[in-house]
N, C-alpha and C positions, 0 to 999 in steps of 0.2 A: 721187294723182289721185282715188281714191275711186269711189263708185257713183253713176251718173247714170241717172235715169228721165226719158225725154223723150217727152211726149205720149202716155202709155199709156192706151189705151181698150180695153175688152173687152165684146163683145156675145155673147149666146147666142141660138140659134134654138130655140124650143120646138117640140113635135111638131105643133102646129097652124099652124106657120109664123110665129108672132109673134116679133118680135125684142125681147129684153130687154137693155138696156145696164146692165152691172154697174159699169163704171168709165168715167170720162170725162175725158180729157186730164190725166192725172196727170204732173206734171213736178216732179222733186225731185232734189237732190244731197245725198249723205251722205258726209261727210269720213272719212278714215281714223281709226280708233279712236273714232269718235263712237257714242253710244248714242241711237238715235232710236226713239221709239214711234209706232205708227200706231193712232189711237183713233177710234172711231165707233160708231154704232148697229148693231144686228144687221142683216145683209143689205146693208151698205153696200159690200161688196167687199174688206174688209181681207184675208181669207185668199186670195182670188183674186189680189190684188195681190202678196202674198208668194209665191204659187205661180208667178206670172209671173216675178218676180225670180229665183226658184230655177231657172227653166227647165223647170218641170213642166207649165206651160201656156203657150200662145202668145198674145201680145196680138193683138187685132184690128188695132190701129194703134199705132205707137210703138216705141221701142227701149230696151233696157237695155244700159248700157255699164259695165264694170268695169275701171278702170285702162287705159282706152283700147281695150279689147277688147269687141266686141259679143257679148252673151250670147244664144245661139239655142237652147240646150238645157241640161240639167244640167251644172254645172261643178264640178270638184274644188276650186275655190277658194271654194265656198260649202257650208255645211252647214245643214240645216234640222232644227229640233226641234219636234215636234208636241205637241198637248195630250195625245194618247194616247202612252203610253210607247214603243211600237213596238220593244220588245225581243224577241229571239228566246227563247221560253220553254225551249227545249231546250239552250240554250247558257248556260254560267256567266256571271257578271258579267264576269270577265276576257275570256272568249271573245267576249262581246257587243262589248266595246270593241275587241277585236282585229279584228273583222269587216271594217271599212273598210280597215284596214291590210293585211289579206290581199288584198283587191281591188287595192290599190295595189302588191302584190308584195313587201312588206317581209319579210325573212328572219325566222325564228322567234324568235331571241333578241332582235333589235332590236325586233320587234313586241311581244314581251312586256314588254320594258323600257319602251317608250313607253307602253303601256297601263297599266302599274303606276304610272308617273309621273303620269298623269292621274287615276288612282284616288286617288293621294295628294292631288292638287289638290282633289278633291271630298270628301276625308276618308273614303274607303270601301275602303282597301287591305285591311283585315281581312275584307272580304266578297267578296274576289276569287273564291273558290271556290263561293260561294252561287249560287242560281238566282233569277230574277226573282220567282217566287211566294213566295220566302222574305223578300222585302223589303217595306217600307212603300211607299206611293205616292210620298212625298217622296224616298226613297232610290232608287226606280226612275227618277225624273226626273233625279236627280243622275247616275246611270249614263248616261242618255241624253245629258246635257250632256258628260260625259267622253268618250263615244263620238264626239260631234260634234267636240270639240276635238282628239281624237287624230289626226285626219287633217290637222290644222293648216290650217284654211281661213282665207281672208282675212276672210270675213264669216260671222257667225252669224245665221241667220234663225229667229226664234222665234215660233210661232203659239200664243198663249195657253198657254204651257207649264205654268202653275201654275193654270189655270182649274178643274181637277177636284179641287184640294186644299182642305182646310179652312183657315180664315183664319190660324190660328197657324202651320201648316206653310208656307203661302204666304208669309207675312211673313218667316219664317226663310230660305226659299229665295231670296227677293228680295235679302236681305242677302248671302247666299252668292254669288249671281250677280254682284253688284257687286264683291265681293272678287275673284272670278275674272276679271272684266272688267278690273279695275285691274291685276291681275298680268299678264294676257295681252295687253292693249291691242287686243283684237279689235274690229272694227266690228260693231255689233249693230243689226239692224232687228227690232223687237219689236212684235208685234200684241197688243193687249189691248182689252177693253171696260171696264176698270176705270180710272177717273180717278185714284184714289189710287195705284194701281200705276204708272201712267204718270208722275205727278209725282215719285214716290219714286225711280224708276229713271233718268229720261231727261235727256239734254242738251237735246233738243227734242221736242215733241209735235206730230205731224201730225194735225190734226183733219179727218176726212172727213165729208162730208154724207151724208144718207140717199140710197139708190139713185136715180140712178147716183152712185157715189162720186166726189166732186170734193174737192180740197183747199180747205177753207174758211178755215183759218188754220194757221199754224205758230207754236207757242208756245215761246219759249226758256225754259228753266228754269235760272236763274242761281244757284240756291241751292247753297252748298258741301255737299260730302258728308263724313261721313255726315249724312243729312237726318233731322230730327225731325218726325214726322208731326203732333205736337201743337203745333208752333210757329205763331205768328201768320202768318208769311210763307208757310209751307206751306199753311195753311188759305186764305189769300187767293188763291193760284194755283189751288188745287183748286176754289174757289168760282167763279173766273173761267171755268175750263174747263167746269165743270158748267153754269153759266148760259149759256155759248155753245152747248153741246149741247142744252139745253132749248129755247133760242130757235130753233135749227135744226129741232127736232122740231115745234114749233108752226107754224113757217113752212111746213114741208112738208105740213101738213094743211090749210092755207088754200087 
């Protein structure tokens, strides 16, 4: 049945009483196992939308439905990965991954075995006993991905997870994320400000307008994977999305 966003709007009231609308009537369906990216200019409400889907914020208007169940708060069927690594510095890599499983009440041996299996998936089993400060930024984010997957959610919500990384590490982790996605078949809703990243990763790109964020276009990416960033077709789609965003930026200033 998948994920359904129906008429999501979000407004904030400033201290002086002024109302600011961040999102306006967002309606979207995301199918099971689909990889959908949300793309738009800074301040268009991408992160706010993801937080509403995660149940971390309430929409002013509208509903979120997952497999027929209305989402009104944080759900164990969703896991969110932030740009910041959000790892506990006093816990080892293995203990970080086990944290969510402890909350779910899994017994020690089962918890450890599952955590190790997801460390294998991201290629970091040999670092199980290390601490976050001993890892590179890319490795810390892979631990965050493993921790999210370990609770076996239906949906991964990812808020610019590679935004703080250098270009080479970012490209490497994009490829690794796709390999993990193809193995696990998780549904992914991925926020980014990078057109290149969105085209490389996605089945569809949802383009939001400048604030208030509205869906301006949904762009299907029909290229086979693995995708070659230097191909003519990749460049054509990237140019199309870039032109669309530039036109939106010009229109918003008129």
